[in-house]
SEFI-583803 format. One record per residue: y, x negated, z of N, C-alpha, C, CB in turn. Coordinates in steps of 0.2 Angstrom, whole numbers. Last residue first. Glycine has a CB too. Layout:
N
((Y X Z) (Y X Z) (Y X Z) (Y X Z))
...
This chain:
150
((-92 -77 -89) (-98 -75 -85) (-98 -67 -85) (-98 -77 -78))
((-80 -80 -95) (-87 -81 -99) (-93 -78 -96) (-88 -89 -99))
((-71 -77 -86) (-71 -73 -92) (-78 -74 -96) (-65 -74 -96))
((-73 -88 -77) (-74 -81 -75) (-75 -76 -81) (-69 -79 -70))
((-67 -98 -85) (-74 -98 -83) (-77 -91 -81) (-75 -103 -78))
((-54 -94 -86) (-58 -94 -92) (-65 -94 -90) (-56 -101 -96))
((-50 -95 -73) (-50 -88 -76) (-54 -88 -82) (-42 -87 -78))
((-52 -109 -71) (-56 -104 -67) (-56 -97 -70) (-53 -103 -60))
((-42 -114 -80) (-49 -115 -81) (-54 -110 -77) (-51 -123 -79))
((-31 -109 -73) (-32 -107 -80) (-40 -108 -82) (-28 -111 -85))
((-31 -117 -62) (-32 -109 -61) (-34 -106 -68) (-25 -106 -59))
((-29 -129 -67) (-35 -128 -63) (-36 -120 -63) (-35 -131 -56))
((-16 -128 -71) (-22 -130 -76) (-28 -128 -73) (-21 -137 -78))
((-10 -126 -59) (-9 -121 -64) (-15 -122 -69) (-3 -121 -68))
((-12 -138 -53) (-15 -132 -50) (-15 -126 -55) (-11 -130 -44))
((-5 -147 -61) (-12 -148 -60) (-16 -141 -57) (-14 -154 -56))
((8 -142 -59) (5 -142 -65) (-3 -142 -65) (8 -148 -70))
((9 -145 -45) (10 -138 -47) (7 -137 -54) (17 -135 -47))
((9 -159 -46) (4 -155 -42) (4 -148 -44) (5 -156 -34))
((21 -161 -53) (15 -163 -56) (9 -159 -52) (14 -170 -56))
((30 -156 -43) (30 -153 -49) (23 -155 -53) (36 -155 -54))
((28 -166 -33) (27 -158 -32) (26 -155 -38) (33 -156 -28))
((30 -178 -38) (24 -177 -36) (23 -169 -35) (23 -180 -29))
((44 -176 -42) (39 -178 -47) (32 -176 -44) (40 -185 -49))
((50 -174 -29) (50 -169 -34) (45 -170 -39) (57 -169 -38))
((47 -186 -23) (44 -180 -20) (44 -175 -25) (48 -178 -14))
((55 -195 -30) (47 -196 -30) (44 -189 -28) (45 -202 -26))
((68 -191 -27) (65 -190 -34) (57 -191 -34) (68 -195 -38))
((76 -185 -15) (69 -188 -15) (66 -187 -22) (65 -185 -9))
((88 -181 -5) (87 -185 -11) (81 -188 -11) (93 -190 -12))
((87 -175 7) (85 -171 2) (85 -175 -5) (90 -165 1))
((91 -185 16) (84 -183 16) (82 -179 10) (82 -180 22))
((101 -199 11) (101 -191 12) (93 -189 11) (105 -188 6))
((99 -214 19) (98 -210 13) (98 -203 15) (92 -212 9))
((112 -221 29) (105 -219 29) (105 -214 22) (103 -215 35))
((126 -223 30) (122 -228 26) (115 -226 25) (122 -234 29))
((127 -216 46) (131 -218 40) (126 -224 37) (138 -221 42))
((113 -206 51) (118 -211 52) (121 -213 46) (115 -217 56))
((107 -190 54) (108 -195 49) (114 -199 51) (109 -192 42))
((105 -179 61) (105 -185 65) (106 -191 60) (98 -186 69))
((105 -169 51) (109 -168 57) (110 -175 61) (106 -163 62))
((94 -172 43) (101 -173 41) (106 -173 46) (103 -167 36))
((83 -169 50) (85 -176 49) (92 -177 47) (80 -180 44))
((84 -155 49) (84 -159 56) (86 -166 55) (78 -158 59))
((82 -154 35) (89 -152 38) (89 -155 45) (89 -144 39))
((69 -158 34) (74 -162 31) (81 -160 34) (74 -161 24))
((63 -148 41) (62 -155 44) (68 -159 41) (55 -158 41))
((66 -138 33) (68 -137 40) (68 -145 43) (64 -133 44))
((60 -141 21) (67 -141 21) (69 -141 28) (70 -135 18))
((48 -144 14) (49 -147 21) (56 -146 23) (46 -154 23))
((46 -138 2) (50 -145 2) (51 -147 9) (56 -144 -1))
((41 -126 3) (39 -130 -3) (41 -137 -2) (42 -126 -9))
((46 -119 14) (40 -123 15) (38 -127 9) (34 -118 17))
((58 -113 10) (58 -119 13) (52 -123 14) (61 -118 20))
((59 -107 -7) (56 -106 0) (56 -113 4) (49 -102 0))
((64 -111 -19) (66 -105 -16) (64 -103 -9) (64 -99 -21))
((69 -129 -18) (65 -123 -20) (67 -117 -17) (58 -125 -18))
((77 -141 -23) (79 -136 -19) (75 -130 -21) (87 -134 -19))
((76 -158 -25) (72 -152 -26) (74 -147 -21) (64 -153 -25))
((84 -171 -33) (84 -166 -27) (81 -160 -29) (92 -164 -25))
((83 -178 -44) (83 -182 -38) (83 -177 -32) (90 -185 -38))
((77 -180 -61) (78 -175 -55) (78 -179 -49) (73 -169 -56))
((76 -187 -73) (81 -190 -67) (82 -184 -62) (87 -192 -70))
((73 -175 -85) (73 -182 -83) (78 -183 -77) (76 -186 -89))
((61 -163 -87) (67 -164 -85) (68 -171 -83) (70 -159 -80))
((47 -160 -89) (51 -164 -95) (58 -166 -93) (51 -160 -101))
((43 -153 -79) (41 -160 -79) (45 -164 -84) (34 -160 -80))
((49 -140 -83) (52 -144 -78) (50 -151 -77) (50 -140 -71))
((40 -137 -94) (47 -138 -95) (51 -142 -90) (50 -131 -96))
((28 -136 -86) (29 -142 -91) (36 -143 -93) (25 -141 -97))
((30 -124 -80) (30 -131 -76) (31 -137 -80) (24 -131 -72))
((30 -116 -91) (36 -116 -87) (36 -123 -83) (36 -110 -82))
((16 -118 -95) (22 -120 -99) (28 -120 -96) (23 -114 -105))
((10 -113 -83) (9 -120 -85) (15 -122 -90) (2 -121 -89))
((14 -99 -84) (15 -103 -79) (15 -111 -80) (11 -102 -73))
((8 -96 -97) (15 -95 -96) (17 -100 -90) (17 -88 -95))
((-6 -97 -93) (-3 -102 -98) (5 -102 -98) (-5 -99 -105))
((-7 -87 -84) (-8 -94 -82) (-5 -99 -87) (-16 -95 -81))
((-4 -76 -92) (0 -78 -87) (-1 -85 -84) (0 -73 -81))
((-16 -77 -100) (-9 -77 -103) (-4 -79 -98) (-8 -70 -106))
((-27 -76 -91) (-26 -82 -95) (-19 -83 -98) (-31 -83 -100))
((-23 -68 -75) (-26 -68 -82) (-24 -75 -86) (-24 -62 -86))
((-17 -69 -64) (-23 -66 -63) (-27 -66 -70) (-22 -59 -61))
((-6 -80 -55) (-9 -78 -62) (-16 -75 -61) (-9 -84 -67))
((2 -85 -45) (-2 -79 -44) (-5 -76 -51) (3 -74 -41))
((9 -98 -38) (4 -97 -44) (0 -91 -42) (0 -103 -44))
((26 -101 -36) (20 -97 -33) (15 -96 -39) (22 -91 -29))
((38 -105 -41) (33 -110 -40) (26 -107 -38) (35 -115 -35))
((51 -100 -48) (44 -96 -47) (38 -101 -46) (43 -92 -52))
((62 -108 -50) (63 -101 -47) (56 -97 -46) (66 -97 -53))
((66 -123 -44) (61 -119 -48) (60 -112 -45) (54 -123 -47))
((81 -130 -45) (77 -125 -41) (72 -122 -45) (82 -120 -38))
((87 -147 -45) (83 -142 -48) (80 -137 -43) (78 -144 -53))
((100 -159 -46) (96 -154 -42) (93 -149 -47) (100 -151 -37))
((106 -175 -47) (104 -169 -51) (99 -165 -47) (100 -172 -58))
((121 -180 -38) (113 -180 -39) (111 -174 -43) (110 -180 -32))
((136 -190 -36) (132 -184 -39) (125 -185 -39) (135 -182 -46))
((145 -194 -22) (140 -196 -27) (136 -190 -29) (135 -202 -24))
((153 -190 -11) (156 -191 -18) (151 -193 -23) (161 -196 -17))
((144 -187 -1) (148 -193 -1) (152 -195 -7) (145 -199 2))
((134 -179 -12) (134 -182 -6) (138 -188 -5) (126 -184 -4))
((131 -165 -22) (135 -171 -21) (134 -173 -14) (143 -169 -22))
((122 -158 -37) (124 -158 -30) (128 -165 -28) (118 -156 -25))
((122 -150 -52) (123 -156 -48) (125 -154 -41) (129 -159 -52))
((107 -141 -59) (114 -141 -57) (115 -148 -53) (116 -135 -52))
((96 -129 -65) (98 -136 -65) (105 -137 -63) (96 -140 -71))
((84 -117 -61) (91 -119 -61) (92 -126 -61) (95 -115 -56))
((73 -104 -68) (75 -110 -64) (82 -112 -65) (69 -116 -65))
((68 -87 -69) (73 -93 -72) (73 -98 -66) (80 -90 -73))
((56 -75 -73) (59 -81 -69) (63 -86 -72) (52 -84 -65))
((51 -64 -79) (58 -65 -80) (61 -71 -76) (62 -60 -79))
((37 -62 -75) (40 -63 -82) (47 -65 -83) (39 -56 -86))
((32 -73 -62) (34 -66 -64) (37 -67 -71) (39 -62 -59))
((26 -85 -64) (25 -81 -57) (27 -74 -58) (30 -85 -52))
((30 -84 -78) (23 -86 -75) (22 -83 -68) (22 -94 -75))
((44 -92 -85) (40 -87 -83) (33 -89 -81) (39 -82 -89))
((56 -100 -85) (50 -103 -83) (46 -97 -80) (51 -108 -77))
((71 -105 -93) (66 -100 -93) (59 -103 -91) (65 -96 -100))
((84 -111 -85) (78 -113 -88) (73 -108 -88) (76 -120 -86))
((102 -113 -84) (96 -108 -83) (90 -111 -88) (98 -101 -85))
((113 -123 -76) (110 -122 -82) (103 -118 -80) (108 -128 -86))
((129 -122 -68) (122 -121 -67) (119 -119 -74) (120 -115 -62))
((142 -132 -63) (139 -129 -69) (131 -128 -67) (140 -132 -75))
((155 -132 -52) (148 -132 -53) (146 -128 -59) (145 -130 -46))
((168 -129 -49) (167 -135 -52) (160 -137 -53) (170 -141 -49))
((167 -112 -51) (171 -117 -48) (170 -123 -52) (170 -118 -40))
((153 -111 -60) (156 -107 -54) (160 -113 -50) (150 -105 -49))
((148 -108 -76) (151 -112 -71) (155 -108 -66) (157 -116 -75))
((132 -106 -83) (138 -103 -80) (141 -108 -76) (135 -96 -76))
((122 -107 -97) (124 -110 -91) (130 -106 -89) (126 -117 -92))
((106 -106 -106) (113 -103 -105) (115 -107 -98) (113 -96 -104))
((93 -109 -107) (98 -114 -109) (105 -112 -108) (97 -115 -116))
((87 -93 -110) (85 -99 -109) (91 -104 -111) (78 -101 -112))
((100 -81 -105) (95 -83 -110) (93 -90 -108) (97 -83 -117))
((106 -67 -96) (105 -75 -97) (99 -76 -101) (105 -78 -90))
((117 -55 -97) (110 -56 -98) (110 -64 -99) (107 -52 -104))
((128 -47 -84) (127 -52 -90) (119 -53 -91) (130 -59 -88))
((127 -35 -77) (133 -38 -79) (133 -43 -85) (137 -42 -73))
((118 -21 -74) (118 -27 -78) (125 -30 -80) (113 -27 -84))
((119 -13 -58) (120 -13 -65) (120 -20 -68) (127 -10 -67))
((104 -13 -48) (111 -15 -49) (112 -15 -56) (113 -21 -46))
((95 -3 -38) (95 -5 -45) (103 -7 -46) (92 0 -50))
((88 -6 -22) (93 -3 -26) (93 -6 -33) (100 -3 -23))
((71 -3 -17) (77 -8 -18) (82 -5 -23) (74 -14 -21))
((64 7 -5) (66 6 -12) (72 2 -13) (67 14 -15))
((51 5 7) (58 6 5) (59 5 -2) (62 0 9))
((38 2 11) (40 9 12) (48 10 10) (39 12 19))
((28 -8 0) (33 -7 5) (36 0 5) (39 -12 4))
((11 -3 -4) (17 -7 -5) (22 -5 1) (20 -5 -12))
((-6 -4 0) (0 0 0) (6 -4 0) (0 5 6))
């Protein structure tokens, strides 16, 4: 049984397409189509700053792997591949804090001393996470295909 509430429907102001961007103040956000978790998922690429230094950040809009059929699994894999192709991602800001140990990093940020690296600037963590998601997507696709054969 689903939730007992009804979410409001908001009027459509703009429709974003893959590759579109929007500028909010001095920040430009580029939209990347990454369907798979749900059909309309978009991910976001933008710049964040620390001490006047810019860093490339990405938010993967749908890292949850809930594909129940091969088509959705392939869409998920394709979306993750699009993110793996991004160069020089330094900051991962996922939609849920457990994807990136955000609470731990926020705690370290509070006690960060001058000259210490920013805990959210972790390009190796981004690469490992996104490659792990790709491997899990491919594994899920193989499971679905194997089940279909039986």
